[in-house]
ChimeraX commands (.cxc) that place a marker at each C-alpha (Angstrom):
marker #1 position -0.02,-0.01,0.02 radius 0.5
marker #1 position 1.34,3.42,-0.91 radius 0.5
marker #1 position 2.08,5.75,1.92 radius 0.5
marker #1 position 2.98,9.42,2.44 radius 0.5
marker #1 position 6.62,9.21,3.32 radius 0.5
marker #1 position 8.26,12.22,5.01 radius 0.5
marker #1 position 11.85,11.26,4.15 radius 0.5
marker #1 position 13.38,9.15,1.37 radius 0.5
marker #1 position 13.38,5.36,1.51 radius 0.5
marker #1 position 15.33,5.17,-1.79 radius 0.5
marker #1 position 18.79,6.61,-2.52 radius 0.5
marker #1 position 20.91,6.59,-5.67 radius 0.5
marker #1 position 24.25,7.25,-4.01 radius 0.5
marker #1 position 26.65,7.39,-6.99 radius 0.5
marker #1 position 29.05,7.17,-8.55 radius 0.5
marker #1 position 29.14,10.48,-10.44 radius 0.5
marker #1 position 29.12,10.23,-14.27 radius 0.5
marker #1 position 27.79,6.67,-14.14 radius 0.5
marker #1 position 24.27,7.16,-15.40 radius 0.5
marker #1 position 22.64,8.41,-12.19 radius 0.5
marker #1 position 20.88,11.39,-13.79 radius 0.5
marker #1 position 19.16,9.23,-16.40 radius 0.5
marker #1 position 18.19,6.57,-13.85 radius 0.5
marker #1 position 16.84,9.29,-11.55 radius 0.5
marker #1 position 14.59,10.67,-14.34 radius 0.5
marker #1 position 13.56,7.22,-15.66 radius 0.5
marker #1 position 12.43,6.15,-12.20 radius 0.5
marker #1 position 10.24,9.27,-12.11 radius 0.5
marker #1 position 8.04,7.59,-14.74 radius 0.5
marker #1 position 7.03,4.82,-12.35 radius 0.5
marker #1 position 3.78,5.64,-10.56 radius 0.5
marker #1 position 5.00,4.02,-7.38 radius 0.5
marker #1 position 8.15,6.11,-7.24 radius 0.5
marker #1 position 8.66,9.84,-6.45 radius 0.5
marker #1 position 12.09,11.25,-7.26 radius 0.5
marker #1 position 12.92,14.75,-6.13 radius 0.5
marker #1 position 12.93,17.65,-8.59 radius 0.5
marker #1 position 16.26,18.80,-7.23 radius 0.5
marker #1 position 18.35,15.77,-7.95 radius 0.5
marker #1 position 21.43,16.23,-5.79 radius 0.5
marker #1 position 20.64,17.81,-2.40 radius 0.5
marker #1 position 23.53,16.02,-0.68 radius 0.5
marker #1 position 21.89,16.68,2.69 radius 0.5
marker #1 position 23.43,13.61,4.30 radius 0.5
marker #1 position 27.04,14.85,3.85 radius 0.5
marker #1 position 26.84,18.68,3.46 radius 0.5
marker #1 position 27.42,19.56,7.04 radius 0.5
marker #1 position 30.52,17.30,7.29 radius 0.5
marker #1 position 32.28,18.12,4.02 radius 0.5
marker #1 position 31.56,21.87,4.04 radius 0.5
marker #1 position 28.31,23.65,3.40 radius 0.5
marker #1 position 29.66,25.71,0.50 radius 0.5
marker #1 position 31.04,22.83,-1.52 radius 0.5
marker #1 position 27.89,21.56,-3.21 radius 0.5
marker #1 position 25.90,23.72,-5.62 radius 0.5
marker #1 position 22.34,24.16,-4.22 radius 0.5
marker #1 position 23.16,21.86,-1.32 radius 0.5
marker #1 position 20.44,21.25,1.26 radius 0.5
marker #1 position 21.60,21.84,4.78 radius 0.5
marker #1 position 18.65,21.67,7.19 radius 0.5
marker #1 position 16.42,18.67,7.94 radius 0.5
marker #1 position 13.33,20.88,7.50 radius 0.5
marker #1 position 14.45,21.94,4.01 radius 0.5
marker #1 position 15.22,18.31,3.17 radius 0.5
marker #1 position 11.79,17.14,4.29 radius 0.5
marker #1 position 10.08,19.75,2.08 radius 0.5
marker #1 position 11.60,18.06,-0.97 radius 0.5
marker #1 position 9.50,14.95,-0.29 radius 0.5
marker #1 position 6.16,16.64,0.31 radius 0.5
marker #1 position 3.55,15.24,-2.15 radius 0.5
marker #1 position -0.16,15.34,-2.63 radius 0.5
marker #1 position -0.45,11.56,-2.67 radius 0.5
marker #1 position 1.39,8.58,-1.33 radius 0.5
marker #1 position 4.08,6.56,-2.98 radius 0.5
marker #1 position 5.81,3.23,-2.30 radius 0.5
marker #1 position 9.17,5.01,-2.67 radius 0.5
marker #1 position 10.46,8.49,-2.41 radius 0.5
marker #1 position 13.99,8.99,-3.52 radius 0.5
marker #1 position 16.82,11.31,-4.25 radius 0.5
marker #1 position 20.16,10.95,-6.02 radius 0.5
marker #1 position 23.24,12.54,-4.51 radius 0.5
marker #1 position 26.27,11.13,-6.25 radius 0.5
marker #1 position 28.85,12.02,-3.61 radius 0.5
marker #1 position 27.21,9.84,-0.93 radius 0.5
marker #1 position 29.20,6.93,-2.27 radius 0.5
marker #1 position 32.53,8.77,-2.07 radius 0.5
marker #1 position 31.95,9.73,1.57 radius 0.5
marker #1 position 30.59,6.56,3.22 radius 0.5
marker #1 position 31.97,7.60,6.59 radius 0.5
marker #1 position 29.47,10.44,6.68 radius 0.5
marker #1 position 26.62,9.27,4.50 radius 0.5
marker #1 position 26.10,5.86,6.10 radius 0.5
marker #1 position 26.08,7.33,9.58 radius 0.5
marker #1 position 23.47,9.95,8.58 radius 0.5
marker #1 position 21.36,7.51,6.61 radius 0.5
marker #1 position 21.03,5.45,9.79 radius 0.5
marker #1 position 20.37,8.61,11.85 radius 0.5
marker #1 position 17.69,10.18,9.67 radius 0.5
marker #1 position 16.15,7.45,7.44 radius 0.5
marker #1 position 14.34,4.18,7.98 radius 0.5
marker #1 position 16.20,0.88,8.47 radius 0.5
marker #1 position 14.77,-0.53,5.21 radius 0.5
marker #1 position 15.99,2.21,2.97 radius 0.5
marker #1 position 17.01,0.96,-0.46 radius 0.5
marker #1 position 20.39,1.86,-1.89 radius 0.5
marker #1 position 21.31,1.91,-5.59 radius 0.5
marker #1 position 24.96,2.17,-6.57 radius 0.5
marker #1 position 26.04,2.73,-10.21 radius 0.5
marker #1 position 29.66,2.02,-11.11 radius 0.5
marker #1 position 31.54,3.07,-14.22 radius 0.5
marker #1 position 35.08,2.15,-15.28 radius 0.5
marker #1 position 36.96,4.47,-12.90 radius 0.5
marker #1 position 39.36,5.68,-15.67 radius 0.5
marker #1 position 36.48,6.69,-17.90 radius 0.5
marker #1 position 34.64,8.09,-14.89 radius 0.5
marker #1 position 37.56,10.29,-13.83 radius 0.5
marker #1 position 37.92,11.81,-17.31 radius 0.5
marker #1 position 34.17,12.23,-17.73 radius 0.5
marker #1 position 34.05,13.95,-14.31 radius 0.5
marker #1 position 36.86,16.30,-15.37 radius 0.5
marker #1 position 35.15,17.17,-18.65 radius 0.5
marker #1 position 31.88,17.76,-16.79 radius 0.5
marker #1 position 33.63,20.32,-14.54 radius 0.5
marker #1 position 35.32,21.84,-17.53 radius 0.5
marker #1 position 31.90,22.45,-19.01 radius 0.5
marker #1 position 30.01,23.66,-15.95 radius 0.5
marker #1 position 32.43,24.57,-13.17 radius 0.5
marker #1 position 34.42,27.84,-13.49 radius 0.5
marker #1 position 36.81,26.70,-10.70 radius 0.5
marker #1 position 38.19,24.01,-13.02 radius 0.5
marker #1 position 41.06,25.67,-14.85 radius 0.5
marker #1 position 43.71,22.93,-15.05 radius 0.5
marker #1 position 44.61,20.38,-17.70 radius 0.5
marker #1 position 43.43,16.82,-16.90 radius 0.5
marker #1 position 47.00,15.80,-15.99 radius 0.5
marker #1 position 47.32,18.76,-13.60 radius 0.5
marker #1 position 43.85,18.19,-12.17 radius 0.5
marker #1 position 44.67,14.56,-11.42 radius 0.5
marker #1 position 47.98,15.49,-9.84 radius 0.5
marker #1 position 46.47,18.16,-7.65 radius 0.5
marker #1 position 43.01,16.70,-6.97 radius 0.5
marker #1 position 43.44,15.82,-3.32 radius 0.5
marker #1 position 45.73,18.73,-2.41 radius 0.5
marker #1 position 43.44,21.43,-3.75 radius 0.5
marker #1 position 40.37,19.80,-2.33 radius 0.5
marker #1 position 41.80,19.86,1.19 radius 0.5
marker #1 position 43.19,23.39,0.81 radius 0.5
marker #1 position 40.22,25.06,-0.83 radius 0.5
marker #1 position 37.10,24.82,1.44 radius 0.5
marker #1 position 34.80,25.94,-1.39 radius 0.5
marker #1 position 35.91,23.52,-4.12 radius 0.5
marker #1 position 33.45,20.81,-5.17 radius 0.5
marker #1 position 34.12,17.21,-4.13 radius 0.5
marker #1 position 33.58,16.37,-7.81 radius 0.5
marker #1 position 37.18,17.47,-8.40 radius 0.5
marker #1 position 38.46,14.51,-6.31 radius 0.5
marker #1 position 38.82,12.67,-9.60 radius 0.5
marker #1 position 40.92,9.81,-8.26 radius 0.5
marker #1 position 39.24,9.35,-4.88 radius 0.5
marker #1 position 35.71,9.11,-6.31 radius 0.5
marker #1 position 36.72,6.05,-8.42 radius 0.5
marker #1 position 38.16,4.03,-5.54 radius 0.5
marker #1 position 34.98,1.95,-5.33 radius 0.5
marker #1 position 35.95,-1.19,-3.42 radius 0.5
marker #1 position 35.97,0.15,0.12 radius 0.5
marker #1 position 33.01,2.46,-0.67 radius 0.5
marker #1 position 30.80,-0.32,-1.91 radius 0.5
marker #1 position 32.03,-2.67,0.84 radius 0.5
marker #1 position 30.93,-0.23,3.53 radius 0.5
marker #1 position 27.46,0.10,2.06 radius 0.5
marker #1 position 26.99,-3.65,1.73 radius 0.5
marker #1 position 28.23,-4.16,5.32 radius 0.5
marker #1 position 25.78,-1.52,6.57 radius 0.5
marker #1 position 22.71,-2.31,4.48 radius 0.5
marker #1 position 23.21,-5.83,3.13 radius 0.5
marker #1 position 20.53,-6.99,0.68 radius 0.5
marker #1 position 19.09,-3.47,0.53 radius 0.5
marker #1 position 22.03,-2.54,-1.76 radius 0.5
marker #1 position 21.66,-2.93,-5.54 radius 0.5
marker #1 position 24.75,-2.44,-7.73 radius 0.5
marker #1 position 24.52,-1.49,-11.41 radius 0.5
marker #1 position 27.56,-1.74,-13.67 radius 0.5
marker #1 position 27.47,1.10,-16.20 radius 0.5
marker #1 position 28.48,-1.22,-19.08 radius 0.5
marker #1 position 25.36,-3.32,-18.47 radius 0.5
marker #1 position 23.25,-0.14,-18.15 radius 0.5
marker #1 position 24.39,1.14,-21.53 radius 0.5
marker #1 position 24.09,-2.23,-23.30 radius 0.5
marker #1 position 20.62,-3.09,-22.04 radius 0.5
marker #1 position 19.01,-0.26,-20.06 radius 0.5
marker #1 position 15.59,-1.86,-20.10 radius 0.5
marker #1 position 16.83,-5.05,-18.44 radius 0.5
marker #1 position 18.61,-2.93,-15.85 radius 0.5
marker #1 position 15.36,-1.08,-15.07 radius 0.5
marker #1 position 13.49,-4.37,-14.72 radius 0.5
marker #1 position 16.15,-5.57,-12.27 radius 0.5
marker #1 position 15.67,-2.30,-10.30 radius 0.5
marker #1 position 11.92,-2.91,-10.15 radius 0.5
marker #1 position 12.52,-6.46,-8.94 radius 0.5
marker #1 position 14.91,-5.09,-6.30 radius 0.5
marker #1 position 12.22,-2.65,-5.15 radius 0.5
marker #1 position 9.50,-5.31,-5.38 radius 0.5
marker #1 position 7.22,-3.17,-7.57 radius 0.5
marker #1 position 5.38,-3.78,-10.81 radius 0.5
marker #1 position 7.51,-3.85,-13.97 radius 0.5
marker #1 position 6.36,-1.23,-16.45 radius 0.5
marker #1 position 7.67,0.05,-19.72 radius 0.5
marker #1 position 9.86,3.14,-19.38 radius 0.5
marker #1 position 10.52,5.68,-22.13 radius 0.5
marker #1 position 14.32,5.71,-22.33 radius 0.5
marker #1 position 14.55,7.67,-25.52 radius 0.5
marker #1 position 15.51,10.94,-23.80 radius 0.5
marker #1 position 19.17,11.33,-22.89 radius 0.5
marker #1 position 20.35,13.20,-19.82 radius 0.5
marker #1 position 23.61,15.09,-19.11 radius 0.5
marker #1 position 25.26,13.96,-22.36 radius 0.5
marker #1 position 28.91,14.80,-22.69 radius 0.5
marker #1 position 31.18,14.94,-25.70 radius 0.5
marker #1 position 31.36,18.79,-25.87 radius 0.5
marker #1 position 33.13,21.73,-24.24 radius 0.5
marker #1 position 33.09,25.49,-24.62 radius 0.5
marker #1 position 35.48,26.93,-27.13 radius 0.5
marker #1 position 36.93,29.22,-24.41 radius 0.5
marker #1 position 36.50,29.97,-20.75 radius 0.5
marker #1 position 34.97,33.38,-21.37 radius 0.5
marker #1 position 31.93,31.77,-23.04 radius 0.5
marker #1 position 31.62,29.21,-20.26 radius 0.5
marker #1 position 31.78,31.82,-17.52 radius 0.5
marker #1 position 29.24,33.99,-19.38 radius 0.5
marker #1 position 26.67,31.25,-19.92 radius 0.5
marker #1 position 26.97,28.81,-16.98 radius 0.5
marker #1 position 27.24,30.62,-13.59 radius 0.5
marker #1 position 24.78,33.19,-12.24 radius 0.5
marker #1 position 25.93,36.71,-13.32 radius 0.5
marker #1 position 24.61,40.11,-14.37 radius 0.5
marker #1 position 24.44,39.12,-18.02 radius 0.5
marker #1 position 22.11,36.21,-17.21 radius 0.5
marker #1 position 20.04,38.41,-14.92 radius 0.5
marker #1 position 19.58,40.87,-17.81 radius 0.5
marker #1 position 18.54,38.08,-20.18 radius 0.5
marker #1 position 16.07,36.82,-17.57 radius 0.5
marker #1 position 14.48,40.27,-17.36 radius 0.5
marker #1 position 14.18,40.55,-21.12 radius 0.5
marker #1 position 12.88,36.95,-21.57 radius 0.5
marker #1 position 10.90,36.01,-18.42 radius 0.5
marker #1 position 9.65,32.75,-20.02 radius 0.5
marker #1 position 11.94,29.98,-18.89 radius 0.5
marker #1 position 11.38,27.80,-21.96 radius 0.5
marker #1 position 12.39,30.66,-24.28 radius 0.5
marker #1 position 15.55,31.29,-22.19 radius 0.5
marker #1 position 16.46,27.61,-22.25 radius 0.5
marker #1 position 16.01,27.55,-26.02 radius 0.5
marker #1 position 18.21,30.58,-26.48 radius 0.5
marker #1 position 20.84,29.13,-24.14 radius 0.5
marker #1 position 20.93,25.89,-26.08 radius 0.5
marker #1 position 21.32,27.79,-29.40 radius 0.5
marker #1 position 24.28,29.75,-27.96 radius 0.5
marker #1 position 25.80,26.55,-26.58 radius 0.5
marker #1 position 25.48,24.89,-30.01 radius 0.5
marker #1 position 27.54,27.58,-31.69 radius 0.5
marker #1 position 29.96,28.10,-28.78 radius 0.5
marker #1 position 31.19,24.56,-28.24 radius 0.5
marker #1 position 33.58,21.99,-29.74 radius 0.5
marker #1 position 34.10,18.26,-29.27 radius 0.5
marker #1 position 36.06,17.26,-26.20 radius 0.5
marker #1 position 39.63,15.98,-26.40 radius 0.5
marker #1 position 40.50,12.31,-26.03 radius 0.5
marker #1 position 42.21,10.83,-23.03 radius 0.5
marker #1 position 45.92,10.32,-23.83 radius 0.5
marker #1 position 47.28,6.79,-23.93 radius 0.5
marker #1 position 49.97,7.73,-21.39 radius 0.5
marker #1 position 47.38,9.05,-18.93 radius 0.5
marker #1 position 45.15,6.03,-19.53 radius 0.5
marker #1 position 47.98,3.66,-18.68 radius 0.5
marker #1 position 48.88,5.64,-15.58 radius 0.5
marker #1 position 45.30,5.42,-14.33 radius 0.5
marker #1 position 45.13,1.68,-15.13 radius 0.5
marker #1 position 48.03,1.10,-12.76 radius 0.5
marker #1 position 46.49,3.40,-10.14 radius 0.5
marker #1 position 43.15,1.60,-10.08 radius 0.5
marker #1 position 44.27,-1.98,-10.80 radius 0.5
marker #1 position 44.29,-3.28,-7.24 radius 0.5
marker #1 position 41.05,-1.61,-6.32 radius 0.5
marker #1 position 39.29,-2.92,-9.39 radius 0.5
marker #1 position 40.46,-6.48,-8.70 radius 0.5
marker #1 position 39.22,-6.24,-5.13 radius 0.5
marker #1 position 35.87,-4.83,-6.31 radius 0.5
marker #1 position 35.54,-7.72,-8.79 radius 0.5
marker #1 position 35.92,-10.21,-5.94 radius 0.5
marker #1 position 33.39,-8.32,-3.78 radius 0.5
marker #1 position 30.78,-8.28,-6.55 radius 0.5
marker #1 position 31.71,-11.64,-8.08 radius 0.5
marker #1 position 32.06,-9.87,-11.45 radius 0.5
marker #1 position 34.75,-9.95,-14.12 radius 0.5
marker #1 position 35.88,-6.28,-14.39 radius 0.5
marker #1 position 39.20,-7.00,-16.05 radius 0.5
marker #1 position 38.19,-5.02,-19.13 radius 0.5
marker #1 position 38.35,-1.86,-16.95 radius 0.5
marker #1 position 42.10,-2.18,-16.47 radius 0.5
marker #1 position 43.34,-4.42,-19.32 radius 0.5
marker #1 position 44.97,-2.86,-22.33 radius 0.5
marker #1 position 42.67,-3.26,-25.36 radius 0.5
marker link #1:1,2 radius 0.2
marker link #1:2,3 radius 0.2
marker link #1:3,4 radius 0.2
marker link #1:4,5 radius 0.2
marker link #1:5,6 radius 0.2
marker link #1:6,7 radius 0.2
marker link #1:7,8 radius 0.2
marker link #1:8,9 radius 0.2
marker link #1:9,10 radius 0.2
marker link #1:10,11 radius 0.2
marker link #1:11,12 radius 0.2
marker link #1:12,13 radius 0.2
marker link #1:13,14 radius 0.2
marker link #1:14,15 radius 0.2
marker link #1:15,16 radius 0.2
marker link #1:16,17 radius 0.2
marker link #1:17,18 radius 0.2
marker link #1:18,19 radius 0.2
marker link #1:19,20 radius 0.2
marker link #1:20,21 radius 0.2
marker link #1:21,22 radius 0.2
marker link #1:22,23 radius 0.2
marker link #1:23,24 radius 0.2
marker link #1:24,25 radius 0.2
marker link #1:25,26 radius 0.2
marker link #1:26,27 radius 0.2
marker link #1:27,28 radius 0.2
marker link #1:28,29 radius 0.2
marker link #1:29,30 radius 0.2
marker link #1:30,31 radius 0.2
marker link #1:31,32 radius 0.2
marker link #1:32,33 radius 0.2
marker link #1:33,34 radius 0.2
marker link #1:34,35 radius 0.2
marker link #1:35,36 radius 0.2
marker link #1:36,37 radius 0.2
marker link #1:37,38 radius 0.2
marker link #1:38,39 radius 0.2
marker link #1:39,40 radius 0.2
marker link #1:40,41 radius 0.2
marker link #1:41,42 radius 0.2
marker link #1:42,43 radius 0.2
marker link #1:43,44 radius 0.2
marker link #1:44,45 radius 0.2
marker link #1:45,46 radius 0.2
marker link #1:46,47 radius 0.2
marker link #1:47,48 radius 0.2
marker link #1:48,49 radius 0.2
marker link #1:49,50 radius 0.2
marker link #1:50,51 radius 0.2
marker link #1:51,52 radius 0.2
marker link #1:52,53 radius 0.2
marker link #1:53,54 radius 0.2
marker link #1:54,55 radius 0.2
marker link #1:55,56 radius 0.2
marker link #1:56,57 radius 0.2
marker link #1:57,58 radius 0.2
marker link #1:58,59 radius 0.2
marker link #1:59,60 radius 0.2
marker link #1:60,61 radius 0.2
marker link #1:61,62 radius 0.2
marker link #1:62,63 radius 0.2
marker link #1:63,64 radius 0.2
marker link #1:64,65 radius 0.2
marker link #1:65,66 radius 0.2
marker link #1:66,67 radius 0.2
marker link #1:67,68 radius 0.2
marker link #1:68,69 radius 0.2
marker link #1:69,70 radius 0.2
marker link #1:70,71 radius 0.2
marker link #1:71,72 radius 0.2
marker link #1:72,73 radius 0.2
marker link #1:73,74 radius 0.2
marker link #1:74,75 radius 0.2
marker link #1:75,76 radius 0.2
marker link #1:76,77 radius 0.2
marker link #1:77,78 radius 0.2
marker link #1:78,79 radius 0.2
marker link #1:79,80 radius 0.2
marker link #1:80,81 radius 0.2
marker link #1:81,82 radius 0.2
marker link #1:82,83 radius 0.2
marker link #1:83,84 radius 0.2
marker link #1:84,85 radius 0.2
marker link #1:85,86 radius 0.2
marker link #1:86,87 radius 0.2
marker link #1:87,88 radius 0.2
marker link #1:88,89 radius 0.2
marker link #1:89,90 radius 0.2
marker link #1:90,91 radius 0.2
marker link #1:91,92 radius 0.2
marker link #1:92,93 radius 0.2
marker link #1:93,94 radius 0.2
marker link #1:94,95 radius 0.2
marker link #1:95,96 radius 0.2
marker link #1:96,97 radius 0.2
marker link #1:97,98 radius 0.2
marker link #1:98,99 radius 0.2
marker link #1:99,100 radius 0.2
marker link #1:100,101 radius 0.2
marker link #1:101,102 radius 0.2
marker link #1:102,103 radius 0.2
marker link #1:103,104 radius 0.2
marker link #1:104,105 radius 0.2
marker link #1:105,106 radius 0.2
marker link #1:106,107 radius 0.2
marker link #1:107,108 radius 0.2
marker link #1:108,109 radius 0.2
marker link #1:109,110 radius 0.2
marker link #1:110,111 radius 0.2
marker link #1:111,112 radius 0.2
marker link #1:112,113 radius 0.2
marker link #1:113,114 radius 0.2
marker link #1:114,115 radius 0.2
marker link #1:115,116 radius 0.2
marker link #1:116,117 radius 0.2
marker link #1:117,118 radius 0.2
marker link #1:118,119 radius 0.2
marker link #1:119,120 radius 0.2
marker link #1:120,121 radius 0.2
marker link #1:121,122 radius 0.2
marker link #1:122,123 radius 0.2
marker link #1:123,124 radius 0.2
marker link #1:124,125 radius 0.2
marker link #1:125,126 radius 0.2
marker link #1:126,127 radius 0.2
marker link #1:127,128 radius 0.2
marker link #1:128,129 radius 0.2
marker link #1:129,130 radius 0.2
marker link #1:130,131 radius 0.2
marker link #1:131,132 radius 0.2
marker link #1:132,133 radius 0.2
marker link #1:133,134 radius 0.2
marker link #1:134,135 radius 0.2
marker link #1:135,136 radius 0.2
marker link #1:136,137 radius 0.2
marker link #1:137,138 radius 0.2
marker link #1:138,139 radius 0.2
marker link #1:139,140 radius 0.2
marker link #1:140,141 radius 0.2
marker link #1:141,142 radius 0.2
marker link #1:142,143 radius 0.2
marker link #1:143,144 radius 0.2
marker link #1:144,145 radius 0.2
marker link #1:145,146 radius 0.2
marker link #1:146,147 radius 0.2
marker link #1:147,148 radius 0.2
marker link #1:148,149 radius 0.2
marker link #1:149,150 radius 0.2
marker link #1:150,151 radius 0.2
marker link #1:151,152 radius 0.2
marker link #1:152,153 radius 0.2
marker link #1:153,154 radius 0.2
marker link #1:154,155 radius 0.2
marker link #1:155,156 radius 0.2
marker link #1:156,157 radius 0.2
marker link #1:157,158 radius 0.2
marker link #1:158,159 radius 0.2
marker link #1:159,160 radius 0.2
marker link #1:160,161 radius 0.2
marker link #1:161,162 radius 0.2
marker link #1:162,163 radius 0.2
marker link #1:163,164 radius 0.2
marker link #1:164,165 radius 0.2
marker link #1:165,166 radius 0.2
marker link #1:166,167 radius 0.2
marker link #1:167,168 radius 0.2
marker link #1:168,169 radius 0.2
marker link #1:169,170 radius 0.2
marker link #1:170,171 radius 0.2
marker link #1:171,172 radius 0.2
marker link #1:172,173 radius 0.2
marker link #1:173,174 radius 0.2
marker link #1:174,175 radius 0.2
marker link #1:175,176 radius 0.2
marker link #1:176,177 radius 0.2
marker link #1:177,178 radius 0.2
marker link #1:178,179 radius 0.2
marker link #1:179,180 radius 0.2
marker link #1:180,181 radius 0.2
marker link #1:181,182 radius 0.2
marker link #1:182,183 radius 0.2
marker link #1:183,184 radius 0.2
marker link #1:184,185 radius 0.2
marker link #1:185,186 radius 0.2
marker link #1:186,187 radius 0.2
marker link #1:187,188 radius 0.2
marker link #1:188,189 radius 0.2
marker link #1:189,190 radius 0.2
marker link #1:190,191 radius 0.2
marker link #1:191,192 radius 0.2
marker link #1:192,193 radius 0.2
marker link #1:193,194 radius 0.2
marker link #1:194,195 radius 0.2
marker link #1:195,196 radius 0.2
marker link #1:196,197 radius 0.2
marker link #1:197,198 radius 0.2
marker link #1:198,199 radius 0.2
marker link #1:199,200 radius 0.2
marker link #1:200,201 radius 0.2
marker link #1:201,202 radius 0.2
marker link #1:202,203 radius 0.2
marker link #1:203,204 radius 0.2
marker link #1:204,205 radius 0.2
marker link #1:205,206 radius 0.2
marker link #1:206,207 radius 0.2
marker link #1:207,208 radius 0.2
marker link #1:208,209 radius 0.2
marker link #1:209,210 radius 0.2
marker link #1:210,211 radius 0.2
marker link #1:211,212 radius 0.2
marker link #1:212,213 radius 0.2
marker link #1:213,214 radius 0.2
marker link #1:214,215 radius 0.2
marker link #1:215,216 radius 0.2
marker link #1:216,217 radius 0.2
marker link #1:217,218 radius 0.2
marker link #1:218,219 radius 0.2
marker link #1:219,220 radius 0.2
marker link #1:220,221 radius 0.2
marker link #1:221,222 radius 0.2
marker link #1:222,223 radius 0.2
marker link #1:223,224 radius 0.2
marker link #1:224,225 radius 0.2
marker link #1:225,226 radius 0.2
marker link #1:226,227 radius 0.2
marker link #1:227,228 radius 0.2
marker link #1:228,229 radius 0.2
marker link #1:229,230 radius 0.2
marker link #1:230,231 radius 0.2
marker link #1:231,232 radius 0.2
marker link #1:232,233 radius 0.2
marker link #1:233,234 radius 0.2
marker link #1:234,235 radius 0.2
marker link #1:235,236 radius 0.2
marker link #1:236,237 radius 0.2
marker link #1:237,238 radius 0.2
marker link #1:238,239 radius 0.2
marker link #1:239,240 radius 0.2
marker link #1:240,241 radius 0.2
marker link #1:241,242 radius 0.2
marker link #1:242,243 radius 0.2
marker link #1:243,244 radius 0.2
marker link #1:244,245 radius 0.2
marker link #1:245,246 radius 0.2
marker link #1:246,247 radius 0.2
marker link #1:247,248 radius 0.2
marker link #1:248,249 radius 0.2
marker link #1:249,250 radius 0.2
marker link #1:250,251 radius 0.2
marker link #1:251,252 radius 0.2
marker link #1:252,253 radius 0.2
marker link #1:253,254 radius 0.2
marker link #1:254,255 radius 0.2
marker link #1:255,256 radius 0.2
marker link #1:256,257 radius 0.2
marker link #1:257,258 radius 0.2
marker link #1:258,259 radius 0.2
marker link #1:259,260 radius 0.2
marker link #1:260,261 radius 0.2
marker link #1:261,262 radius 0.2
marker link #1:262,263 radius 0.2
marker link #1:263,264 radius 0.2
marker link #1:264,265 radius 0.2
marker link #1:265,266 radius 0.2
marker link #1:266,267 radius 0.2
marker link #1:267,268 radius 0.2
marker link #1:268,269 radius 0.2
marker link #1:269,270 radius 0.2
marker link #1:270,271 radius 0.2
marker link #1:271,272 radius 0.2
marker link #1:272,273 radius 0.2
marker link #1:273,274 radius 0.2
marker link #1:274,275 radius 0.2
marker link #1:275,276 radius 0.2
marker link #1:276,277 radius 0.2
marker link #1:277,278 radius 0.2
marker link #1:278,279 radius 0.2
marker link #1:279,280 radius 0.2
marker link #1:280,281 radius 0.2
marker link #1:281,282 radius 0.2
marker link #1:282,283 radius 0.2
marker link #1:283,284 radius 0.2
marker link #1:284,285 radius 0.2
marker link #1:285,286 radius 0.2
marker link #1:286,287 radius 0.2
marker link #1:287,288 radius 0.2
marker link #1:288,289 radius 0.2
marker link #1:289,290 radius 0.2
marker link #1:290,291 radius 0.2
marker link #1:291,292 radius 0.2
marker link #1:292,293 radius 0.2
marker link #1:293,294 radius 0.2
marker link #1:294,295 radius 0.2
marker link #1:295,296 radius 0.2
marker link #1:296,297 radius 0.2
marker link #1:297,298 radius 0.2
marker link #1:298,299 radius 0.2
marker link #1:299,300 radius 0.2
marker link #1:300,301 radius 0.2
marker link #1:301,302 radius 0.2
view
């Protein structure tokens, strides 16, 4: 029986750039599931990692509860904060503190090498604080995160992909209430993955429209001036908003400007790829044992 739930009993906890945005939006189509409009509140870690690190982060419990207010009941109410996986020492403690003991946890995992580069390119598109080359960003990721109290945890490119201990802690804490999706499976057969999620949640399997893509990469701004003009809040955007109060018109104009202001992203260098293979090799092998999955293609040279 559906019920009016005050706090989430479903969490997509990460990893970033592993399909979480599309899964969040596809689950919205199921009548038994409510997923928040604001996808990444990060309430369960914000106070510990620093309240200014996450864009539009939710800090208070009252504000968090408001996100789950609905006119009718649902079997599940969920949110998707991708840094929960990378900070299990904070997120697990606060899940147990604030949420019910039968909360369902979904973890999505992508090849950590691909994930690191995709995370960097995402920040290059949307985050004005990212001004380093990928090689420099990798080299300085931990140092600048701990020195700069405002920088996003998304820039911890290496740390975010160290999955073994992260997943292990979630399974230890929540057991069978954890469902792991491998990104390769998700891409190759998204409908089967969705059916497996519905089985995990013990709800009716329904057809989901997966034709719409979310947060697609493959592009970057031609220069930083254009990125800083279009992406963050500024006086220019405020002026455009006053001229075009209709949000759909503004979004259409923004997309047209992006289309003529962007180029394809660069490729990851072979040298950097090999360096990251060595970095992640032990962790991937341990994760493969934990999940009883062959993940050798993540670290083997093709």
